[in-house]
C-alpha positions in Angstrom: 17.0 16.3 -21.7 14.1 14.1 -22.9 10.8 13.8 -21.3 11.5 10.1 -20.7 14.7 11.1 -18.8 12.7 13.5 -16.7 10.1 10.9 -15.9 12.9 8.5 -14.9 14.3 11.0 -12.4 10.8 11.6 -11.1 10.3 7.9 -10.5 13.7 7.4 -8.9 13.0 10.5 -6.8 9.9 9.0 -5.3 11.4 5.6 -4.5 14.5 7.4 -3.2 12.3 8.6 -0.3 12.3 4.9 0.8 16.0 4.2 0.0 14.8 1.8 -2.7 16.7 1.7 -6.0 15.0 0.3 -9.1 15.8 -2.1 -11.9 15.6 -0.9 -15.5 12.4 -2.9 -16.0 10.8 -1.4 -12.9 11.7 2.1 -14.2 10.0 1.2 -17.5 6.8 0.1 -15.9 6.6 3.3 -13.8 7.1 5.5 -16.9 4.6 7.4 -19.1 2.2 5.9 -21.7 3.7 5.2 -25.1 7.3 4.9 -23.9 9.4 2.1 -25.3 12.1 0.0 -23.6 14.6 1.4 -26.1 13.7 5.0 -25.1 14.1 4.1 -21.4 17.4 2.4 -22.0 18.7 5.4 -24.0 17.5 7.8 -21.3 19.3 5.8 -18.7 22.5 5.9 -20.7 22.1 9.7 -20.9 21.5 10.0 -17.2 24.3 7.7 -16.0 26.7 9.4 -18.5 25.9 12.8 -16.9 26.1 11.4 -13.4 22.5 12.4 -12.8 21.7 8.7 -12.1 24.1 5.9 -10.9 24.1 2.2 -11.8 24.7 0.2 -8.7 24.7 -3.5 -9.6 21.5 -4.3 -11.3 19.8 -1.2 -9.9 19.6 2.5 -10.7 19.6 5.2 -8.0 20.1 9.0 -7.6 23.0 8.1 -5.3 26.3 6.4 -5.9 25.9 4.3 -2.9 26.3 0.5 -3.2 24.9 -0.1 0.3 21.5 0.8 -1.2 21.7 -2.1 -3.6 22.8 -4.5 -0.8 19.9 -3.2 1.4 17.4 -3.9 -1.4 18.8 -7.4 -2.1 18.6 -8.3 1.6 15.1 -6.8 1.9 13.9 -8.7 -1.2 15.2 -12.0 0.2 13.7 -11.5 3.6 10.3 -10.5 2.0 10.2 -14.0 0.4 10.0 -15.6 3.9 7.6 -12.9 5.2 5.2 -13.6 2.3 4.9 -17.2 3.2 3.6 -16.1 6.6 1.4 -13.4 5.0 -0.3 -15.9 2.7 -1.1 -18.2 5.7 -2.4 -15.3 7.8 -4.5 -13.9 4.8 -6.1 -17.3 4.4 -7.1 -17.3 8.0 -8.4 -13.7 8.0 -10.5 -14.2 4.8 -12.7 -16.6 6.8 -13.8 -13.9 9.1 -17.5 -12.7 8.7 -18.1 -10.1 5.9 -14.6 -10.2 4.5 -14.9 -10.0 0.7 -11.4 -9.3 -0.4 -7.9 -9.2 1.1 -4.5 -8.1 -0.1 -1.0 -7.5 1.3 0.0 -3.8 1.4 2.8 -1.7 2.8 6.5 -2.4 2.2 5.9 -6.2 1.9 3.7 -5.6 -1.2 6.8 -4.0 -2.8 8.7 -7.2 -2.1 10.8 -5.6 0.7 11.1 -6.5 4.4 13.4 -6.0 7.4 13.5 -7.8 10.7 11.0 -5.2 12.1 8.6 -5.3 9.1 4.9 -5.7 9.9 2.6 -7.6 7.7 0.0 -5.1 6.5 -3.3 -6.0 5.0 -5.8 -4.1 2.9 -9.3 -5.5 3.5 -12.7 -5.0 1.7 -15.8 -5.9 3.5 -19.5 -6.4 2.8 -21.4 -3.0 2.4 -22.4 -1.6 5.8 -20.8 -4.4 7.8 -17.2 -3.0 7.9 -17.2 -2.3 11.7 -18.6 -5.7 12.6 -15.9 -7.4 10.5 -13.2 -5.1 11.8 -14.2 -5.6 15.4 -14.2 -9.3 15.1 -10.7 -9.3 13.5 -9.2 -6.9 16.0 -10.6 -8.8 19.0 -8.7 -11.8 17.6 -5.6 -9.6 17.2 -5.6 -9.0 20.9 -5.0 -12.7 21.4 -2.0 -12.6 19.1 -0.2 -10.3 21.6 0.1 -13.3 23.9 2.3 -15.1 21.4 4.2 -12.0 20.2 2.7 -12.3 16.7 0.7 -9.0 16.6 2.9 -7.7 13.8 1.5 -10.5 11.6 -1.9 -9.0 11.8 -1.7 -5.3 10.9 -5.1 -4.7 9.5 -4.9 -1.0 9.1 -6.9 -0.2 6.0 -10.5 -1.2 5.5 -13.1 -0.2 2.9 -16.5 -1.7 2.3 -18.1 -2.4 -1.1 -19.8 1.1 -1.1 -16.5 2.9 -0.8 -14.0 1.1 -3.1 -12.9 4.2 -5.0 -10.1 5.8 -3.0 -10.6 9.6 -2.8 -7.0 10.6 -2.3 -5.9 10.5 -5.9 -2.2 11.2 -5.7 1.1 9.5 -6.4 1.3 7.9 -2.9 -2.1 6.2 -3.1 -1.5 5.3 -6.7 1.7 3.4 -5.8 0.0 1.7 -2.9 -3.0 0.5 -5.0 -1.0 -0.8 -8.0 1.5 -2.7 -5.8 -1.1 -4.5 -3.7 -0.6 -8.2 -3.6 -4.0 -10.0 -3.9 -4.6 -12.9 -1.5 -8.3 -13.8 -1.6 -11.5 -12.4 -3.1 -10.8 -12.3 -6.8 -14.1 -10.8 -7.9 -14.1 -8.2 -5.2 -10.5 -7.1 -5.9 -11.3 -6.9 -9.6 -14.1 -4.5 -8.9 -11.8 -2.5 -6.6 -9.2 -2.0 -9.3 -11.9 -1.1 -11.8 -13.1 1.6 -9.4 -9.6 3.0 -9.2 -8.5 3.2 -12.8 -7.5 6.7 -12.1 -4.1 5.2 -11.2 -3.5 5.0 -14.9 -3.0 8.8 -15.0 0.1 8.2 -12.8 1.4 4.9 -14.0 -0.3 3.8 -17.3 2.2 0.9 -17.9 2.0 -0.5 -14.4 -1.1 -2.7 -14.0 -2.5 -4.4 -10.9 -2.2 -8.2 -11.4 -5.0 -10.1 -9.7 -3.3 -13.5 -9.3 -6.1 -15.0 -7.1 -7.2 -18.3 -8.8 -9.5 -20.2 -6.4 -11.1 -18.6 -3.3 -11.7 -20.3 0.0 -15.2 -21.4 0.9 -16.6 -19.9 4.1 -17.4 -22.3 7.0 -20.8 -22.9 8.5 -20.2 -20.7 11.5 -19.2 -17.7 9.4 -22.4 -18.1 7.2 -24.5 -18.4 10.4 -23.0 -15.3 11.9 -23.6 -13.3 8.7 -27.2 -14.5 8.6 -27.9 -13.4 12.2 -26.6 -9.9 11.5 -28.1 -9.5 8.1 -30.9 -7.2 9.0 -31.6 -4.3 11.4 -29.6 -6.0 14.2 -26.5 -5.8 11.9 -27.2 -2.2 11.0 -27.4 -1.2 14.6 -24.3 -3.2 15.7 -22.2 -1.8 12.8 -23.0 1.8 13.5 -22.6 1.3 17.3 -19.2 -0.3 16.9 -18.1 2.5 14.6 -19.1 5.1 17.2 -17.3 3.2 20.0 -14.1 3.0 17.9 -14.3 6.6 16.8 -14.5 7.8 20.5 -11.6 5.6 21.5 -9.4 6.9 18.6 -10.4 10.5 19.2 -9.1 10.1 22.8 -5.8 8.6 21.5 -5.3 11.6 19.1 -6.1 14.1 21.8 -3.5 12.4 24.1 -0.9 12.5 21.3 -0.3 8.8 21.6 2.5 7.3 19.5 2.7 3.9 17.8 5.6 1.4 18.1 7.6 3.4 15.5 7.2 6.7 17.4 4.6 8.2 15.0 1.5 10.0 16.1 -1.6 7.8 16.0 -4.4 8.9 13.8 -7.3 7.2 12.0 -9.9 8.4 9.5 -13.2 6.9 10.2 -16.5 6.6 8.3 -19.3 4.1 8.0 -17.7 2.8 4.9 -13.9 3.0 5.6 -11.3 2.8 8.4 -7.8 3.9 7.4 -4.7 5.8 8.6 -5.3 9.5 8.7 -3.9 10.9 5.5 -2.7 14.0 7.4 0.0 11.8 9.0 2.3 9.6 6.9 0.7 10.1 3.5 1.0 13.9 3.5 4.5 13.6 5.0 5.6 11.6 2.0 3.9 13.9 -0.5 5.7 16.9 1.1 9.0 15.1 1.0 8.4 14.2 -2.6 7.6 17.8 -3.6 10.9 18.9 -1.9 12.7 16.1 -3.8 11.4 17.3 -7.1 12.5 20.9 -6.3 16.0 19.6 -5.4 16.2 17.7 -8.7 15.1 20.7 -10.7 17.7 23.0 -9.0 20.6 20.6 -9.1 20.2 18.5 -12.2 19.4 21.3 -14.7 15.9 20.2 -15.6 13.1 22.4 -17.0 10.1 23.4 -15.0 7.9 20.9 -16.9 9.1 18.3 -14.4 6.4 18.7 -11.7 4.5 16.7 -9.2 
C-alpha cells in the first residue's frame, strides 16, 4: 500500500471521529506535500477496490453507510443559513473595544451545522487588554439570554497580540487553525497565520484563506473607551478582571459543573489567552484518534509507518 493511501486513511480516520466523510478534493488538500491529484485518485481506487474505503455519493468514508453522506449534505446546507447569522454577529462583535481580529471556529468553520449548533468565535485582542475586551463582550452576552440567542455568541477562545502562536501543536489544533473562517481584522489574522506556520507540518497543501477585504471602522465611543484604558488604569483593570474570572472558573471546575452538552467545564487562563482547557475536549479527540489509528493498523493491513 502506497504512502498516499496510508495518508488518505489517516485523514479519513480523523474526520471519522466527527462522522464527516470527505470529498476527493478535500482528501487531496489534507494530504502530504508533493502529492498529485492523480496519485490521490489512484490511491482512492486502490482503497475502494479493497473495501478499505467506501464511496458514498460524492464522498469517501471508512464506513459503507449512506446516512453519513446524507448527514453531511444536510449539515452543509444548514451551515449556509448559520453563516449568514455568524457574519452579522461577527460584524457587531468586531466593534467592541480592543478586538483586533475575529473568525468563526468550531463545526461551522468546517461548513457543518445542526439545529443545535452554536456559533463559535476565535478572537484576537490588543496586547494586555484581552480581559477588558472579554469582559465587555461577555457582559453583553448575558443580555442575549433574554432573547434566547446566547448560542449565537459563543466567544470561547481568545488570544491577544502577544500570544498568537498556539502552543498545542497537534493535529487537532492544526485542523482548527487552517479551517478558521476569517470575518474581520485582515492584518491581524494574517499575522496570526504567519505565527502558526507549523500547521504546514500536518497539512502542507491546506492553506488558510484570509478572505477579509474591507474592515469596519471603529466608532467614536469605542475609540474613547480604548483611550481611557490605555495606560496604568487599563493595566490594572485587565489584570483584575483576569483574577476575578480565574477564581470564578476555578470554583466551577471544583464543583464539577457541566455545560449544556453535558461536558465538564474547564478553562485555561493567562494574561494573554483565555481558551477551553486542552485536557478536556482536545485531549479526548487526540486519544480517540490514536485509538482509530491503531484500529486501522490492525484491521486494514497497514505497516507501522502509519502513525499519529
